[in-house]
N, C-alpha and C positions, 0 to 999 in steps of 0.2 A: 504493500499499500504506500502510495506517495505521501510524503510529509511536507507541509508548507508552514511558513510563519503566518501567512494570511491567505484566506480563501475569500474571494469576492463573488457574490451572486448577482449578476447583472452588469451589462456594459453601457448603461446609460450615463449621464453626466457624473453622478455620484460614484458609480462603480468604476468607470474608466479612470477618473482623476485619482481615486484612492489607490487603485492597483498600480498605476505608473508612479505615483509618489512613493509608495512603499518600496517598489522595485528600485527607484532612484536612490533610495537610502540603503540599498544593498540587501534587502530582505527577499526571501524566496516566496513568490506570489503565484497563485493560480486564480483564474477568472472563469466563471461559468456563464454560458449564454445559450438560451433555448431557441432564439430566433435566427433566421438566416442572415439578416443584416444586423450589424452592431450599432449601438447608439441609443436604443430605447426611444423614449418620448422626445429626446433632444433632436435626434437625427431622422427618425423613421415615422413616428406617429403623432408628433406635436409641434414642438417649437419651430424648427427650421422648415419643415414642409408647409405649415400654415402661413409662416411669414413670407416664404417664397411665393405662395399663392396670392398673398396680399400684394406684393410687388408686381406680380404678373397681371393681376386684375387692374392695377393702376396703369400699367403699360398698354395692355390690350384695349382698355376703354379710352385711352387718350388723356387720362387725367394728369399725366406728368407734363403735358403741354398746356394744361388749362391755365387761363388767366391772362396770357398776353393779349392785350386789347380786349379782355373779357371774352375771348373766344374759346370754346371747348370743341376739340376736334371730334370726339366720339369715335366709334369703331370705323376704320377705313374699310374693313370688310367684316363679314360675320366670323367671329373667332370660333374655332372649334374646341371641343373638349381636349383634343390632342394638343392644341396651342396652349391651352390653360394648364395642362398637367406636365408638359414637356420639361420645363425648367425645374419644377418641383421634383420630378423623378431624377433629373440630373443631379441636383444638389443633394438629395437624399442619398443616392448611390455614392457620390463623391465623398460626402462627409462620413458615411458609414465605413467606407473603405479606409479613409484617413484615420478614423478611430481604431479600426482593427490594426492598421499598420503601426500606429503609436504604441499599442499594446505589444505587438511583436518587437518593436525597437527596444523596448524596455525589458525584453526577455521574460515576459510574463507567460506562463503556460496557459494555453486556452483549452477549455473543455466544452464540447457542444452537447446540449441536452438540458433536461430539467433537473435542477439541483434540489435536493430535499434532505432534511436532517435525519441522521441516524442517532446521534447524540450531540452534545454541545461542541464537540471537536471533529465530528465526522459527517461528511456530506456524500450522499450517493448521487450519482449523475446518470440519468437515463440514456437511452440510445440517442445519438450514435456513439457517444463516448462509452456508455455502459460500464462505469467503473466507480470505485469508492476512494475518496481521498480524505486526509486528515489535516487539520490546521490548528495552530496555536490560537489564532484569532479568526473570526468569521464576520464579514460585513454583509449585511442584507441590503442590497440596492436594486431590488426588483421592480421599483417604480410603481405605477398605478395604471388602472384601466377604467374605461367608462362605467359609470353606475347604470345598472339596467333595472328599472322598476318592473314589476311583474305585469303591469297593465299596458306596457308598450310592446307591440309585436315586431321587434327588430327583424328585418330581413336583409339589411345591408344592400338593398337595391333601391328602395324608395323610403324606407324607415331606417334612419341612420343614427349612429352615435358619433362622437367626435373623432374616432379612429376611422370608421368606415367611410365617412364623408370625403376622406382624402383619396378614395379609390373610385369615385363615381365615373361612369362611362358615358354620361351625357349631361348636358346642362339641364337643371330643372327649369320649368316654365315659371314656377312659383315655389317658395320654400317657407315652411313654418319652423321657426327656431324656438325651442323652449328653454328658457334660462337666460337671464340678462346679466350673467357674470362675465368674466373675462372671455372665455371661449365663445359663449353665445354672442356677445357683442362683436367680437372679431369676425366670426363667420357671417353674421348678419350684414355687416358693412362690406365684406369682401364680395358676397354674392349680389348685394344691391349695386355695387359698383359695376358688376358685369351685366347689369340690366335685368336681374331677376327680381320679380315681385317678392318682397320679404315681409312676413309677419313675425314679430318678436313677442313672445308670451312671457310675462314675468309675474310671479306670485306676490311680489312686493309692490309698494307704491313708488319705488325709485330704482334706478339701475346702479350697479357697482357701489353699494353702500359704504365701502371703505375709502372711496376717493372724496376729494373736496366737492362740496355740493355745487359750487359755481361751475366747476369743470364738468360735473355730471350733467348739469342743465345745458351747458354748451354742446356736450356730445349728443344729448337727446335732440336738441335743435338741429344739429347737422345731420343726424340720422333721419329726421323728418324731412329735411331737404332732399335726402336721397330716396324719398318715398317709402321708407320703412314704416310699416304700421305697427306701433307699439301698443300692446294691450296690457295695462297694469292691473295688479291684484286679480289675476286670473290664473287658474290651474287646469291641468288636463284631467278630464274624466275618462276619456277613451280615445283610442286611435284605431281607425279601421282602414286597412290598406287592401283594396281589391286586387285579385290576381291579374285582372285586365289593366295593364298600365295606361290605357286610354281613359280609364275612370279615375276620379280624383281620390286622394287620401282624405278621409273625413275625420276632422279633429273636433271632438265635443269638449267644451269647457265646462267647469263646474257651474258657471252662471247659466248654462243652457245654450249659450252661443255656439254655433257651428262654423268651422272654417274648412274650406275645401282647397287643398293645394296639391301640387304635383309631387313634392317630396317633403319629408319631415326630418328634423334634426333635434335630438335631445342633447342639450349641452348643460345639464343640471348636475354637475359634479362628477367626481371620479372616486374610486376606492383603491386601497392598497392592494397590490398584486401579490397576495400571500397564499393563495389557495393550494398551491402545490408544494409548499415548504415543509409541511408536517410539523408545524410549530409546537404541537402538543407534545412531541417527543422531547422538547427541551424546556417545556413549561412556559412558553411565551404566549401572551394573549394580546388581542387587538381591540380597538374601539369599534364603534358602530359603523364606521366607514372603513374598517379593516386597516387602520393605520397603527403602526407600532409605537408605543410610548418609549421615549429615550430621555436621557438627561442632557445637560448642556454640552457634554463631550460626545454625544451620540451613542452612548452605551445603553444597552437594554438592561433589564434586571438580571440577565445572565452575564456575569462579569466579562467573559471573553467574546461575547456576541454584540456587535454594534449594528446600527442601522442608519441609513442616510438617504436623502432624496425624497421623492414623492411618497415613498412607502411610510415615511414618518409624518405625513400630512403637511399642514401649513408651514412655510409659504408656498411650497411646491413650485418653485421657479427653477429653471435650468441654471441660472447664475448662482443661486444659493445652494442648489444641490451639489454643484461642483465643489464649492467651498466646504460644505458639510462633509463630503467624502475626504477631503484633505484634513479637516479638523479631526475626524475620527482616527485617521492614520497617525496624526501628530500625537494623539493621546494614547494610542496603542504602543507606539515605539518611542515616545518622548523625544520627538525631533526638535522640539523647542522653537518652532517657527510660526505656528498658527494654532494656538490652543483653544480658541473660541471664535465663533462666527461674529463678525462685526455687527454691532447693534444698529448701525445706520447703513441702509442699503436701499437702492431705488427699486421701484416697480415700473415695469414697462408694459403698456397695453397696446397691442398692435391693431387697433381699430383704424378706420379711415374717418377722421384724422387720428393720428397717434395721441396717446395720453401717457404721461409719465409723472412720477411724484417721488419726493423723498421728505421725510420729516413730518411734522404735524400738519394736519388739515386745519382750516380756520375753526371748524366745529370742534375738533378734538382739543384745541388750545383753549377755547372758550369753556368747554366742559371742565377743564382742569383749573379754571379760574385765572388763567394767565392774562396779564395786561397786554393786549396785542393790537396791532393795526395791520393793514395789508397795502400792498402796492401792486398795480397791474399795468402791463404793457401789451398792446395788441399787435399781432402780425401785420395787419393792414396799415398800421401807422409807421412801421419800420421801412426804411428805403429798400432793404433786401426783400422784405415781404411784398412791397409794391412791385418790385421787379419780377418776383415769382408769381404774382397775381393771386396771393392768398387773401381770401375775403373774411375768413373766420379764424378763431383761435387766439390764445393769449397766454402769457406767463404771469403767474401770481406769486408774490413773495409774502410770507407770513412772518412778521417780526415782533419781538417784544419791545415794549416801551417801559421806561425811557431809554433802555440800553441800545435800542435799534439792532439787536442781535437777530440774525435770520434763523428761524426755527422750522420753516417749511418752504418748499419750492414745488409748484404745481404747474404743469404745462399741458396744453392741448394744441396740436398743430403739427405741421411738417417737422420731421426729425426731432420730435420731443424726446424720444428715447436716447438721442445723442446729446441734446442740449442739457439734459438733467445732470450730467456728471459734474459740471461746474457747481451745481447746487449742492451735491454731496460735500464737496470741499468747503463750501460756505458753512454748512451746518456742523460738520465735524470739527472745523477750526473756530467755531463760534464767531464768525466774521459779521461785521456790521454793514449797514447800508453804505456808510462812507467808504468801506473797503471796496464795495462793488463799483461805486462811481469814480474811485481814484485810479482805476486801471484804464489803459488805452487798448481798445479792441480793434481788430481789422474792420475796415469800413468799405462797403456795406456788408454786414453779416447779421445773422439772426441773434448773435450774442448781444447785440444792442438791446434785446428784450430785457436782459438782466439790468442793464444800466438805467433804462427808462422806467422799469418797474420800481427800481430803487428811488429814482427821482419822484415818482408818483407817491411812494411811501413817505418820503420826506415832506412832500407837499401836504399829505394827509396829517402828519404830525404838526406842521406849522399852521394848518388851517387854510392853506392856499390851494388853488386849483391849477394855477399856471405852472408848468414845469419848465426847467431850463432847457 
């Protein structure tokens, strides 16, 4: 039986980064993967494929050229599903191969098949590897899979989850998306951009409840501009999908309202991918969404078994999963380089338009009783925004008074997920509005949004409306 210092279950962002880090520090590592392609939700079923479809939808619809003299090109010809999926498939294949090669380069042993526990140090791997190995430490990084309520008849042809929607073989004429979280909002805007009639069903009275309310309101406004029909405080009672694809999928809501669409997408959460692990053999239990509880070091209640990535639940971001894997390895082998995940990190939501945030929302700050004010700058008022033809979107700074220290940055608009990184620095370093306005930025750039949001904040403090 082969012996390892670390066995990693899963090649997603947490698993890959953990495996190569441990190998980099000279430890003998094995990694187990049941799928043909490496990379999990990062490369195959989530992050990169969906973001590639987002970029493709903007290109094929002509939205990248929107705005010059207020002209929108639209489709030069009817885009096919092959056009839509081509680059997604290319990026998925390329990145999955790069992840596999990175594992090979670090001399990590690869086993193909389903890994399951025999005991706390022993993992059995099904065919094709069909073997058993032992490890001093084991990291569970098996990711997540879509949540499947019993009343939804998934057929992965017209009734989809957030994995199967990536493999559609034709464009829907219309699409009903259930769930106005990150995944639901992203796919709703992607398909709306491609000209698909989209219904978005949300069981709450607002979308994305964790983001700043001004940002959420702006996103809803821009969704409505894209002709997305949002139904708030509605839930699904039943979904009927006839075998005849010429007949509509009928969605009945709890209010009694019926919606007829060509396709249906449930984007109402995911669950930990643990069903094949035989956790009962090592005494590990999961919560109601099949997520594994861990401590700040990503150690489970079994001392030598760690878990990281989507399988531990929130925040379930590729960016944080990578660091969780690295933190787990740092605590296993005392590498003394990254013992805890940073407390300040950004969220990126790849809707159209993008949304990104770091730090406190205005609502969170007020709930904590913090003395705050805000400053806002709009894309359409920036010279670079005018050149790009951007009509909506803004950057919002939340800052404390009288110190003027920035405690939150919130952006909606083009490349928001890129612009947010300067905001991380502001919050981590406890920088003030004066720090923001004291720097010289390239001109014209969207970075001016920071400077003029800071000026707007200073004007609010001084009681003036005119900004320098």
